[in-house]
C-alpha positions in Angstrom: 7.1 22.5 -14.5 7.2 19.8 -16.1 5.4 19.5 -19.7 2.7 16.9 -18.7 2.3 18.4 -15.8 1.0 21.3 -17.6 -1.0 19.4 -19.2 -2.9 16.9 -16.5 -3.8 20.1 -14.8 -5.5 21.9 -18.3 -7.2 18.7 -18.7 -8.1 18.5 -15.3 -9.6 22.5 -15.5 -11.3 21.3 -18.9 -14.8 20.5 -16.9 -14.6 23.1 -14.7 -14.3 26.0 -17.7 -16.6 24.5 -19.8 -19.9 23.5 -16.6 -18.7 27.2 -15.2 -19.3 29.2 -18.2 -22.8 27.5 -19.8 -23.8 27.3 -15.9 -23.3 32.0 -16.2 -24.1 31.2 -19.5 -27.5 30.1 -19.7 -28.3 30.7 -16.0 -27.0 34.3 -15.3 -25.6 34.6 -11.7 -29.0 35.2 -9.5 -30.2 32.0 -8.1 -31.4 30.3 -5.1 -29.9 28.6 -2.3 -31.0 25.2 -3.3 -28.7 25.9 -6.7 -26.3 27.2 -4.8 -26.1 24.3 -3.1 -26.0 21.7 -5.9 -23.5 23.8 -7.9 -21.1 23.3 -4.5 -22.0 19.7 -4.9 -21.3 19.5 -7.9 -17.9 20.6 -7.4 -17.6 18.9 -4.3 -17.5 15.7 -5.7 -15.3 16.7 -9.2 -12.2 18.1 -7.3 -12.0 14.2 -4.8 -11.7 13.0 -8.4 -8.8 14.8 -8.6 -7.9 14.5 -4.4 -8.8 10.5 -5.2 -4.1 9.6 -6.4 -3.2 11.9 -3.5 -5.4 8.7 -1.2 -4.2 5.3 -3.0 -2.4 3.0 -0.1 0.9 2.6 -2.0 1.8 -0.6 -2.2 2.8 -4.3 -4.6 -1.2 -3.3 -5.0 -1.2 -0.1 -5.8 -3.0 -0.7 -9.2 -5.9 -2.3 -7.4 -6.4 0.2 -4.4 -6.6 3.5 -6.6 -9.1 1.1 -9.5 -10.8 0.8 -6.5 -10.8 4.5 -5.2 -11.2 5.6 -8.5 -14.4 3.9 -9.6 -15.9 5.2 -5.8 -15.2 8.2 -6.5 -16.0 8.6 -10.0 -19.3 6.6 -9.6 -20.1 9.7 -7.2 -19.6 12.1 -9.2 -21.6 11.1 -11.8 -24.2 10.4 -9.3 -23.3 13.6 -8.3 -23.1 15.7 -11.5 -27.1 14.2 -12.1 -28.7 15.0 -9.0 -26.4 18.2 -9.4 -28.5 18.9 -12.6 -31.8 17.8 -11.3 -31.9 20.4 -8.4 -30.3 23.2 -10.5 -33.3 22.5 -13.5 -36.3 22.5 -10.6 -34.8 25.1 -8.8 -36.7 24.3 -5.7 -37.8 26.9 -3.2 -36.9 25.0 0.1 -33.1 24.2 0.3 -33.9 21.4 2.6 -34.9 18.5 0.0 -31.8 19.5 -2.1 -29.4 19.6 1.5 -30.7 16.8 2.5 -30.3 14.4 -0.9 -26.9 15.6 -1.4 -25.7 15.0 2.0 -26.9 11.5 2.1 -25.4 10.8 -1.6 -21.9 12.3 0.7 -22.2 10.4 3.1 -22.6 7.3 1.1 -19.8 8.6 -0.5 -17.9 9.0 2.2 -18.9 5.9 3.7 -17.0 3.7 0.5 -14.4 6.0 0.4 -13.1 5.2 3.7 -13.9 1.7 4.3 -11.9 0.4 1.3 -8.9 3.4 2.5 -9.8 1.1 5.7 -9.1 -2.4 3.5 -6.5 -1.4 1.3 -3.8 -0.3 4.6 -5.0 -4.1 5.8 -4.0 -5.3 2.7 -0.8 -3.5 2.4 0.2 -4.0 5.8 0.1 -8.1 5.1 1.7 -7.6 1.8 4.4 -5.1 3.2 4.9 -8.4 6.3 4.1 -10.9 3.7 7.4 -9.5 2.0 9.4 -9.2 5.4 8.9 -12.3 6.0 9.9 -13.7 2.8 13.2 -11.1 2.4 14.5 -12.7 6.0 14.7 -16.2 4.6 16.3 -15.7 0.9 18.5 -12.6 2.4 19.8 -15.1 4.8 20.3 -18.0 3.1 22.1 -15.9 -0.2 24.3 -14.7 2.0 25.2 -18.0 3.4 25.3 -19.5 -0.5 27.8 -16.6 -1.2 30.2 -17.6 1.6 30.6 -21.1 0.7 32.7 -19.7 -2.0 35.2 -18.6 0.3 34.8 -22.6 2.8 38.0 -23.9 2.0 37.8 -26.9 4.3 36.0 -29.9 4.3 34.9 -30.3 7.7 33.7 -27.0 8.0 32.4 -25.9 4.7 29.8 -29.6 5.5 28.7 -27.5 8.4 27.7 -24.4 6.2 25.9 -26.4 4.1 23.8 -27.9 6.7 22.6 -24.1 7.9 22.5 -23.7 4.3 20.2 -26.0 3.3 17.7 -25.8 6.5 17.3 -22.4 6.2 16.6 -22.4 2.1 14.1 -25.0 2.9 12.2 -22.5 6.3 8.8 -21.1 6.4 8.6 -18.3 5.6 6.3 -17.2 7.8 6.7 -15.7 10.7 5.2 -14.1 13.9 6.3 -11.5 16.2 8.1 -12.7 19.0 10.7 -14.6 16.6 12.1 -11.4 15.6 14.4 -11.5 18.5 14.7 -15.2 17.2 15.7 -14.3 13.0 17.9 -10.9 14.6 19.5 -13.7 16.6 21.1 -15.7 13.4 21.1 -12.5 11.5 24.0 -11.4 13.5 25.1 -14.6 13.4 25.5 -15.1 9.8 27.8 -11.7 10.4 30.2 -13.3 12.9 29.9 -15.7 10.8 31.4 -13.8 7.4 34.0 -12.6 9.5 35.4 -16.4 10.7 35.3 -17.1 7.1 37.5 -14.3 5.8 39.7 -14.6 7.9 40.0 -18.8 8.0 38.8 -19.4 11.3 38.3 -23.6 11.5 36.2 -23.8 15.2 34.8 -20.7 14.8 33.3 -21.2 11.6 32.1 -25.1 14.1 31.2 -23.4 16.2 29.4 -20.3 14.6 27.1 -22.9 12.2 26.7 -25.4 15.0 25.4 -22.3 16.9 24.0 -21.8 13.8 21.6 -24.8 13.3 19.9 -24.5 16.5 18.6 -21.8 16.5 17.7 -22.1 12.9 15.3 -25.2 13.7 14.5 -23.4 17.9 12.2 -20.8 15.2 11.5 -23.3 13.1 10.5 -26.2 15.8 8.1 -22.5 17.2 6.9 -22.0 13.9 5.3 -25.4 13.3 3.4 -25.0 17.3 
């Protein structure tokens, strides 16, 4: 186990050790049900703060996702800690009020936490989709640009340049219905690469004409 991991575990345990030490030193071991309910909910709130990193959605905005979830869990812990201490000090006879209040606070926390997790999932999904869309145009046009260095015939080179210019200036947005067309473009670029390295001018011209039509069809469908 890494030293930094051990240090984090020690840091996490400090609150639990001090809280439990004070709880039993000052209050003893004999408590009624409301006190034990508050004791349990304080621990639950603290463990949720420790568990929060595992709930954070991975993605480009992980810092934003983490801040929102940490904020909710931290605020819940402080509210629960204050509420729990009050109930522990007051030590009411009936557990009904204590349990009801604790459940309401925990329920509100759960709603806010899950709502933010759902929102983070949508945001991360949209980011991944956007990244894929940008990558398609960027990678496809970059591959065409690298092929230009290996095309010696002027006519064939001009054809590749035209396709490159059109693809480079294509909209990065996309939609699921264009998946087949975009896959066809990538396959055609791979075939064009083979033709370029084989020095087959006729194949290069034929493939660039086909690519030009496919790219144009994709762009037209995006504008509709």
